[in-house]
C-alpha positions as CSV (number, residue, x, y, z in Angstrom):
1,M,85.8,108.5,76.1
2,V,88.8,105.7,77.0
3,S,90.9,107.2,79.5
4,I,94.8,107.3,78.8
5,K,96.6,107.3,82.3
6,S,100.2,109.3,82.6
7,E,102.9,107.3,84.1
8,R,102.1,108.6,87.2
9,E,98.6,108.0,87.8
10,I,99.6,104.1,86.5
11,N,102.0,104.2,89.2
12,S,99.3,105.4,91.7
13,M,97.3,102.2,90.2
14,R,100.4,99.8,90.6
15,K,99.8,100.8,94.8
16,A,96.0,99.8,94.4
17,G,97.1,96.1,91.8
18,A,99.1,95.6,94.7
19,A,97.2,95.8,97.7
20,V,94.5,93.2,96.0
21,G,97.5,90.5,95.2
22,Q,98.5,90.6,98.6
23,I,94.6,89.9,100.1
24,L,93.9,87.9,97.4
25,D,97.0,85.4,98.1
26,E,96.1,85.8,101.7
27,M,92.8,84.8,100.6
28,C,93.9,82.2,98.9
29,Q,96.3,80.5,101.3
30,M,92.9,80.7,103.8
31,V,90.9,78.3,101.3
32,K,90.1,74.7,102.5
33,P,87.4,72.5,103.2
34,G,85.0,73.9,105.6
35,I,85.9,78.0,105.8
36,T,82.4,79.5,105.1
37,T,82.1,82.2,102.2
38,W,81.7,84.6,105.2
39,D,84.7,83.8,106.7
40,L,86.6,85.0,103.8
41,D,85.1,88.5,103.1
42,R,85.5,89.1,106.5
43,Y,89.5,88.3,106.7
44,A,89.1,91.3,103.5
45,E,87.4,93.4,104.3
46,S,89.9,93.6,108.2
47,R,93.1,93.5,105.9
48,C,91.9,96.6,103.7
49,K,91.0,98.5,107.2
50,D,94.8,97.4,108.3
51,L,96.4,98.4,104.6
52,K,94.2,101.5,104.8
53,V,92.4,100.9,101.2
54,V,89.2,101.1,100.7
55,P,87.3,97.7,99.1
56,A,86.1,98.6,95.6
57,F,82.9,96.7,95.9
58,K,81.5,96.7,99.1
59,G,78.3,98.8,98.4
60,Y,78.6,99.3,94.7
61,H,75.5,99.2,92.8
62,G,74.1,97.7,96.4
63,F,76.8,94.8,96.6
64,P,76.6,94.4,100.0
65,A,79.9,92.4,100.5
66,C,84.1,93.2,99.9
67,V,84.6,90.1,97.8
68,C,83.1,88.4,95.2
69,I,82.6,84.9,95.9
70,S,81.6,82.2,93.9
71,V,81.4,78.3,94.0
72,N,80.9,75.6,91.2
73,D,78.4,76.8,88.7
74,E,78.1,80.2,90.2
75,V,80.1,82.6,87.3
76,V,80.1,85.7,89.3
77,H,79.2,88.2,92.1
78,G,78.3,85.7,93.9
79,I,77.6,86.8,97.4
80,P,79.4,85.3,100.3
81,S,77.2,84.2,103.2
82,R,77.5,82.0,107.0
83,K,75.5,79.4,105.1
84,K,77.8,79.1,102.3
85,V,80.3,76.0,103.4
86,L,83.1,75.3,101.4
87,N,83.0,71.6,100.7
88,E,86.6,69.1,99.7
89,G,86.4,68.9,95.6
90,D,85.0,72.9,95.8
91,I,86.1,75.3,93.3
92,V,86.0,78.7,94.4
93,G,86.6,82.1,92.2
94,L,87.6,84.9,94.0
95,D,86.7,88.4,93.0
96,F,88.4,91.9,95.0
97,G,89.1,94.6,94.2
98,V,90.5,98.1,96.0
99,S,91.3,101.7,95.6
100,I,94.1,104.3,96.4
101,D,93.4,107.9,96.6
102,G,90.7,107.0,94.1
103,W,92.5,104.8,91.7
104,Y,91.2,101.2,91.2
105,G,92.6,97.7,91.3
106,D,90.6,94.9,90.2
107,S,91.4,90.6,89.9
108,A,90.3,87.4,90.2
109,R,91.5,83.9,91.0
110,T,89.7,80.3,91.0
111,V,91.0,78.4,93.1
112,P,90.5,74.4,94.3
113,V,89.0,74.0,97.3
114,G,91.1,70.6,99.1
115,K,91.4,67.9,96.2
116,V,89.4,68.2,93.3
117,S,88.4,66.1,90.7
118,D,90.7,66.3,86.8
119,E,88.0,67.7,85.2
120,A,88.1,71.0,87.7
121,Q,91.7,71.3,87.6
122,K,91.6,71.3,84.0
123,L,89.0,74.2,83.7
124,I,91.2,75.7,86.9
125,Q,94.2,75.2,84.7
126,V,92.6,76.5,80.8
127,T,91.0,78.9,82.3
128,R,94.2,80.7,83.4
129,E,96.0,80.1,80.6
130,S,93.5,81.8,78.7
131,L,94.1,85.0,81.0
132,Y,97.6,85.3,79.7
133,R,97.0,84.7,76.5
134,G,94.3,87.8,76.4
135,I,97.0,89.6,78.5
136,E,99.5,89.4,75.7
137,Q,97.6,91.2,73.0
138,C,97.6,94.2,75.4
139,R,100.1,95.7,73.2
140,E,100.0,98.9,71.0
141,G,98.6,98.6,68.1
142,N,96.7,95.7,68.9
143,R,92.5,95.6,68.8
144,V,91.0,95.3,71.8
145,F,88.9,92.0,70.2
146,D,92.8,90.5,69.9
147,I,92.4,89.7,73.2
148,G,89.1,87.6,73.6
149,Y,89.6,86.2,70.6
150,A,93.3,85.0,72.1
151,V,90.9,83.6,75.1
152,Q,87.6,82.2,73.0
153,N,90.3,80.3,70.3
154,F,92.3,78.8,73.4
155,V,89.8,77.6,75.1
156,E,87.1,76.2,72.6
157,Q,89.7,74.1,71.7
158,H,89.1,72.3,74.4
159,G,85.5,72.2,74.4
160,Y,84.5,75.4,77.1
161,G,81.9,78.0,76.7
162,V,83.2,81.6,76.9
163,V,80.5,84.3,79.2
164,R,79.0,86.5,76.8
165,E,77.2,88.8,79.3
166,F,80.5,89.3,81.2
167,V,83.3,91.3,80.2
168,G,86.3,92.6,80.9
169,H,87.0,96.4,81.1
170,G,89.1,99.5,81.3
171,I,89.7,100.7,84.7
172,G,91.4,103.3,86.3
173,K,89.3,106.7,88.5
174,A,86.6,104.7,87.9
175,L,86.1,100.3,88.8
176,H,85.0,99.9,84.9
177,E,85.3,102.4,82.8
178,D,85.9,102.2,78.7
179,P,85.8,100.0,76.2
180,Q,84.2,96.6,77.9
181,V,86.6,93.6,76.8
182,P,84.9,90.7,75.6
183,N,86.2,87.3,75.6
184,Y,85.3,86.3,72.2
185,G,85.8,88.0,69.2
186,S,87.2,88.5,66.1
187,K,91.0,88.7,65.4
188,G,91.6,92.4,64.1
189,K,88.5,93.9,65.3
190,G,87.3,96.5,67.9
191,L,89.2,99.7,69.2
192,A,93.0,100.1,68.8
193,L,95.2,99.7,72.1
194,K,97.1,102.5,72.4
195,V,100.2,102.9,75.2
196,G,98.6,104.4,78.8
197,M,95.0,102.1,78.7
198,V,94.4,100.4,81.6
199,L,92.2,96.9,81.8
200,A,90.8,94.4,83.7
201,I,91.0,91.5,81.9
202,E,88.3,88.7,83.1
203,P,87.5,85.0,81.0
204,M,84.7,83.4,83.0
205,I,84.8,80.0,81.0
206,N,82.7,77.2,81.6
207,V,82.8,73.6,81.3
208,G,79.4,73.4,79.2
209,G,77.9,75.6,77.2
210,P,78.6,79.9,77.7
211,A,74.6,80.6,79.2
212,V,74.2,82.4,82.3
213,K,71.4,83.8,84.2
214,V,71.2,85.5,87.5
215,L,69.7,84.4,90.4
216,S,66.4,86.0,92.3
217,D,69.1,87.7,94.7
218,G,69.6,89.9,91.4
219,W,73.6,89.0,91.9
220,T,74.7,85.5,91.8
221,A,75.2,84.4,88.7
222,V,75.4,80.5,87.8
223,T,75.8,78.7,84.4
224,V,72.2,77.6,83.2
225,D,73.5,73.4,82.5
226,R,75.0,73.8,85.9
227,S,78.2,72.7,84.7
228,L,81.7,74.1,86.9
229,S,82.4,77.8,86.1
230,A,85.9,79.4,86.6
231,H,86.9,83.0,86.6
232,F,90.3,84.7,86.5
233,E,90.9,88.3,86.4
234,H,94.5,90.8,86.2
235,T,94.4,94.5,85.4
236,V,97.4,95.5,83.4
237,A,98.7,98.5,81.7
238,I,99.5,99.0,78.2
239,T,103.4,100.4,77.8
240,Q,106.0,101.1,75.5
241,T,107.3,97.6,76.3
242,G,104.2,95.7,76.5
243,P,101.9,94.5,78.8
244,E,102.4,95.0,83.1
245,I,100.2,93.0,85.2
246,L,99.6,95.4,88.4
247,T,97.2,93.2,90.4
248,V,101.0,91.2,91.7
249,F,102.2,91.9,95.1
């Protein structure tokens, strides 16, 4: 069943989303050559304590950290490590969520580490733009696959691959709720969107082919062809006046 949120419930999600946006902003400012992914995760956990919010990912199905941190050809669910040092020219995806009073917010960004290649910068820009094209479809009367169509149609014009194995999702009292929100699909198909739905839209886009595989740690997904991958995400409420991004500060 797809949950329809009241204005009061969406307001609770705005609070969670604002905390996510604030901590992500701060983490992005920290990204530089020489920092470890462990440093970023420790910072996020400390800020959760400061803001009195609950990190959404730590312990979720056994995930060991607060932030999924994925570097270069890692698509999603990278595990932070003291040994994982960011280097000039890397790109790093930061996927992070919190809950406040049982309501969740979830967001992701991919950022450059120092000066990156033109290819890496273009991938980041195209993936970010694809997110906003998907968000623009979050309007009552549209269909779930209108979101995926908008993402896929845009990124494939640039020759990029759209990951199929991981998709966006409903969000609210649980981190992952119905419906699933693929980043591909046929326009006009799927569940009708309604005011009060809250969706996490999250394109994961590869420079090469769409295929991914999960490493032996059971979490980290990488591109099969080892091409670069980028990931952006926002939690979005469908309102009477259109989409409202909740994960901003």
